[in-house]
LOSE-723478 format. One line per 2 residues: their letters; for each residue z negated, x, y negated of C-alpha. Coordinates in steps of 0.1 Angstrom, whole numbers, plus 5000, padded with zeros to 4 digits. Layout:
BEGIN
A = Z X Y | ... .
END
This chain:
BEGIN
RL = 6755 2969 1515 | 6779 2951 1491 .
KP = 6816 2950 1500 | 6836 2970 1475 .
LN = 6851 2938 1459 | 6817 2922 1457 .
RL = 6803 2953 1441 | 6831 2952 1415 .
QV = 6824 2916 1408 | 6787 2924 1404 .
IL = 6795 2952 1380 | 6819 2930 1360 .
QH = 6794 2902 1359 | 6768 2927 1347 .
LK = 6791 2940 1320 | 6798 2905 1309 .
MS = 6761 2897 1308 | 6751 2928 1289 .
KH = 6778 2921 1264 | 6766 2886 1260 .
TD = 6729 2896 1257 | 6739 2921 1231 .
LT = 6753 2894 1209 | 6722 2873 1212 .
AE = 6698 2903 1210 | 6674 2900 1181 .
VL = 6682 2935 1169 | 6713 2956 1176 .
LE = 6710 2993 1178 | 6742 3014 1179 .
NR = 6757 3048 1170 | 6789 3048 1151 .
GG = 6803 3081 1138 | 6774 3101 1125 .
AG = 6754 3070 1118 | 6727 3052 1137 .
II = 6730 3015 1128 | 6702 2989 1130 .
TL = 6713 2953 1126 | 6687 2926 1123 .
NR = 6702 2897 1143 | 6682 2865 1139 .
PK = 6703 2848 1113 | 6688 2813 1120 .
AL = 6653 2828 1112 | 6667 2847 1082 .
NA = 6663 2879 1103 | 6625 2876 1102 .
LN = 6609 2905 1119 | 6591 2898 1151 .
FS = 6570 2920 1174 | 6597 2927 1199 .
MI = 6621 2939 1172 | 6595 2963 1158 .
KQ = 6590 2977 1194 | 6627 2983 1196 .
IY = 6634 2997 1162 | 6606 3023 1160 .
PQ = 6615 3044 1191 | 6652 3043 1181 .
IK = 6644 3057 1146 | 6623 3085 1162 .
TW = 6652 3092 1187 | 6678 3094 1159 .
EQ = 6655 3116 1138 | 6657 3142 1166 .
DP = 6694 3137 1174 | 6716 3165 1159 .
ET = 6747 3141 1161 | 6730 3114 1139 .
FL = 6732 3122 1102 | 6720 3090 1086 .
II = 6705 3056 1095 | 6718 3023 1082 .
IK = 6698 2991 1084 | 6713 2957 1076 .
GT = 6710 2920 1085 | 6735 2894 1099 .
GG = 6744 2859 1088 | 6751 2866 1051 .
KA = 6719 2849 1038 | 6692 2874 1043 .
FC = 6685 2910 1050 | 6651 2901 1063 .
AG = 6630 2872 1049 | 6597 2886 1062 .
GD = 6575 2890 1092 | 6571 2864 1119 .
IK = 6540 2850 1102 | 6538 2818 1122 .
AI = 6536 2836 1155 | 6507 2857 1141 .
AD = 6489 2826 1129 | 6493 2809 1163 .
AG = 6480 2840 1180 | 6450 2842 1157 .
KV = 6440 2807 1165 | 6437 2815 1202 .
GD = 6423 2850 1198 | 6454 2867 1210 .
RL = 6459 2905 1204 | 6490 2900 1184 .
TK = 6469 2897 1152 | 6459 2933 1158 .
DF = 6491 2947 1174 | 6517 2932 1150 .
FR = 6503 2947 1118 | 6495 2980 1136 .
EE = 6530 2985 1150 | 6547 2971 1118 .
YI = 6529 2996 1096 | 6536 3025 1120 .
LN = 6573 3015 1117 | 6571 3013 1079 .
NA = 6555 3048 1079 | 6582 3061 1102 .
IG = 6608 3049 1076 | 6588 3064 1047 .
TC = 6586 3098 1065 | 6621 3097 1081 .
KK = 6638 3131 1081 | 6673 3116 1082 .
PY = 6687 3098 1051 | 6679 3061 1055 .
VA = 6702 3035 1038 | 6690 2998 1036 .
LI = 6717 2973 1027 | 6694 2946 1012 .
DG = 6720 2919 1008 | 6704 2884 1006 .
IT = 6667 2875 1009 | 6645 2905 1012 .
MG = 6608 2896 1012 | 6575 2908 1028 .
GG = 6584 2924 1061 | 6620 2929 1049 .
VG = 6607 2949 1020 | 6587 2971 1044 .
LS = 6619 2979 1064 | 6638 2990 1032 .
VH = 6617 3001 1003 | 6602 3033 1018 .
GH = 6636 3047 1028 | 6658 3070 1007 .
FR = 6683 3045 0996 | 6682 3007 0989 .
VA = 6715 2990 0981 | 6711 2957 0964 .
TE = 6739 2931 0958 | 6743 2900 0936 .
KT = 6729 2881 0966 | 6697 2901 0968 .
LF = 6665 2880 0963 | 6634 2901 0963 .
AM = 6598 2888 0964 | 6563 2896 0977 .
PE = 6550 2861 0981 | 6520 2869 1003 .
TA = 6492 2856 0980 | 6507 2821 0985 .
IG = 6498 2822 1022 | 6464 2839 1021 .
LF = 6477 2874 1027 | 6484 2903 1003 .
PD = 6515 2923 0995 | 6513 2946 1026 .
VG = 6539 2967 1044 | 6531 2995 1019 .
GG = 6530 2973 0988 | 6499 2991 0978 .
YF = 6520 3022 0975 | 6553 3012 0959 .
LP = 6542 2983 0936 | 6517 3002 0914 .
RL = 6544 3030 0911 | 6570 3007 0895 .
SG = 6572 3010 0857 | 6543 2996 0836 .
KI = 6524 2968 0853 | 6555 2951 0868 .
GY = 6543 2958 0904 | 6510 2940 0896 .
FL = 6528 2911 0881 | 6552 2908 0911 .
AL = 6523 2911 0936 | 6500 2885 0920 .
TG = 6526 2859 0909 | 6551 2862 0938 .
FR = 6578 2863 0911 | 6614 2865 0925 .
LK = 6639 2890 0913 | 6676 2884 0919 .
GR = 6706 2907 0921 | 6708 2935 0896 .
DV = 6672 2928 0884 | 6661 2943 0918 .
LK = 6677 2976 0907 | 6664 2974 0871 .
AG = 6628 2969 0884 | 6632 3001 0903 .
IA = 6631 2985 0938 | 6667 2992 0947 .
TH = 6684 3026 0941 | 6720 3013 0939 .
FV = 6739 2980 0932 | 6771 2972 0950 .
DS = 6791 2940 0952 | 6783 2921 0984 .
EK = 6820 2919 0995 | 6822 2957 0992 .
LP = 6795 2964 1018 | 6817 2965 1049 .
AL = 6839 2992 1031 | 6808 3011 1020 .
EK = 6795 3010 1056 | 6828 3023 1069 .
DL = 6828 3051 1044 | 6792 3061 1053 .
IA = 6800 3061 1090 | 6831 3083 1083 .
LK = 6812 3110 1065 | 6813 3143 1084 .
SP = 6778 3158 1088 | 6767 3146 1054 .
ST = 6737 3158 1034 | 6715 3135 1014 .
EN = 6735 3145 0984 | 6769 3135 1000 .
IA = 6754 3101 1008 | 6740 3097 0973 .
DL = 6775 3106 0958 | 6792 3080 0980 .
LN = 6766 3053 0970 | 6769 3063 0934 .
SY = 6807 3060 0934 | 6804 3024 0948 .
HM = 6776 3017 0923 | 6797 3028 0893 .
KS = 6826 3005 0903 | 6804 2974 0904 .
KV = 6808 2952 0874 | 6789 2921 0885 .
DQ = 6762 2911 0859 | 6765 2945 0844 .
EK = 6760 2932 0808 | 6730 2910 0817 .
EF = 6697 2921 0803 | 6668 2926 0828 .
VL = 6652 2892 0834 | 6617 2905 0824 .
HE = 6629 2927 0795 | 6615 2906 0767 .
HM = 6583 2900 0786 | 6576 2936 0796 .
EK = 6552 2943 0767 | 6532 2912 0776 .
IN = 6532 2920 0814 | 6520 2956 0807 .
SL = 6491 2944 0785 | 6481 2912 0803 .
FS = 6482 2927 0838 | 6464 2959 0830 .
AN = 6430 2942 0831 | 6404 2954 0857 .
SM = 6397 2920 0873 | 6415 2888 0882 .
EE = 6392 2869 0859 | 6402 2891 0830 .
II = 6439 2887 0838 | 6435 2849 0838 .
KN = 6416 2851 0805 | 6444 2872 0790 .
LK = 6471 2848 0801 | 6451 2818 0787 .
QD = 6445 2836 0754 | 6482 2846 0751 .
GS = 6492 2810 0756 | 6530 2817 0754 .
PF = 6553 2796 0776 | 6558 2827 0798 .
AI = 6520 2833 0801 | 6514 2796 0809 .
KQ = 6541 2797 0836 | 6525 2828 0853 .
LE = 6491 2812 0850 | 6504 2781 0869 .
AI = 6518 2804 0896 | 6486 2823 0900 .
NK = 6465 2792 0901 | 6483 2781 0933 .
MS = 6475 2814 0951 | 6445 2821 0974 .
PT = 6417 2834 0952 | 6406 2857 0980 .
SL = 6441 2871 0983 | 6444 2876 0945 .
KM = 6412 2897 0944 | 6421 2916 0975 .
SL = 6456 2924 0962 | 6446 2935 0927 .
RQ = 6421 2960 0942 | 6447 2971 0969 .
LR = 6472 2980 0941 | 6446 2997 0919 .
EG = 6434 3018 0948 | 6468 3024 0963 .
AS = 6481 3038 0929 | 6464 3072 0937 .
MS = 6467 3072 0975 | 6493 3087 0999 .
LQ = 6516 3063 1018 | 6495 3069 1049 .
EV = 6462 3062 1032 | 6477 3030 1019 .
FT = 6488 3018 1054 | 6453 3026 1067 .
ME = 6438 3005 1039 | 6463 2977 1044 .
YR = 6456 2975 1081 | 6419 2970 1073 .
LS = 6429 2942 1049 | 6452 2926 1074 .
QA = 6423 2924 1099 | 6401 2909 1072 .
CM = 6427 2882 1066 | 6429 2875 1104 .
RG = 6391 2870 1105 | 6392 2847 1074 .
HD = 6402 2811 1066 | 6430 2813 1039 .
FY = 6457 2829 1060 | 6457 2801 1086 .
EG = 6454 2775 1058 | 6483 2791 1039 .
VR = 6506 2791 1069 | 6497 2755 1076 .
AV = 6505 2744 1040 | 6536 2764 1035 .
LV = 6552 2768 1069 | 6538 2741 1093 .
DK = 6530 2709 1075 | 6549 2721 1044 .
DQ = 6527 2699 1021 | 6524 2729 0998 .
SP = 6488 2720 0991 | 6466 2747 1007 .
RW = 6428 2741 1005 | 6416 2776 0998 .
KP = 6380 2786 1008 | 6365 2798 0985 .
AS = 6385 2776 0961 | 6379 2796 0929 .
LE = 6379 2833 0919 | 6343 2831 0907 .
EV = 6332 2822 0943 | 6349 2853 0958 .
SD = 6321 2878 0956 | 6326 2915 0951 .
EF = 6305 2921 0983 | 6330 2900 1002 .
VD = 6360 2919 0988 | 6342 2953 0995 .
DC = 6338 2941 1031 | 6375 2936 1035 .
FK = 6381 2973 1027 | 6355 2987 1051 .
PL = 6367 3011 1079 | 6372 2996 1114 .
GN = 6359 3026 1133 | 6379 3030 1165 .
ND = 6401 3002 1155 | 6414 3018 1123 .
LK = 6451 3025 1120 | 6460 3061 1131 .
L = 6491 3076 1117 .
END
């Protein structure tokens, strides 16, 4: 048995260690006032979401949902640069090369987490300050409130790495006004600051420097309803003057986007852009031409089908697509070109849209039997 002093030393040592590990933990989960707070804490990796973070966040959300003392959930990122720049794609690609289970488990658990956010019974407030892409969109866009700032940078750039706009993109993108969701999905176009609100992705806009005060006020609310939280967010939103006068970046192009991107096939969209020939259309054509042809066809169909599906049906469909990408060529090649060698010259297979057959695309959407995602 430890002598009393030794025991005290061990306890102190343990406290010191647990405090230390908390600071270096990849995700911090804490209760403050009536709020459960999730802090993504991988600032060097721009708070990219990895498997162990997913495994910690999901049960905590489920616990808070049942807890009568927790009235709202807040999610934010550390480091000032990013809310969450995406999923840990490189780890998934490495796993796929050696046949590791992570290629199945990561997407399954990630979509289960995204669905938990989309069905959460407690008000969920995402402070999307900084880069918010891919997996970071999945952690925010399905919740009740998304607070953008002048530092928010939103994009769904998956088609550039042989993936598709997943994490529920098939649900929220086709529900944005006009064809803007299709445009964002296929081109990977980046929205900044107040434009994220104007596109309908954020629900509120607050100056970045006001977030700590907003968080403090949210935590101080006494057993708030969704309405109380909305009122508080609205009051901060109304006070924000940053870029208030600026027109939506896509405003003058919306008519074009709505007509050019309403085509039924990728080939038709390309034809429309070429025929239009305006500087805007040519620029989008250049962006699309860099993308994986397989990803483009997959994504267009994903959005067209997702437009009339429930959120759960979308995740089931997207899980099938994720596994098709894991079996294919372009995802590994995209990761190589963009994240590993960084030569930005992926060699897609097939290399053209014409070579991606309808049969191949159909195959990507087929049920996986016992391996299907169950929500």
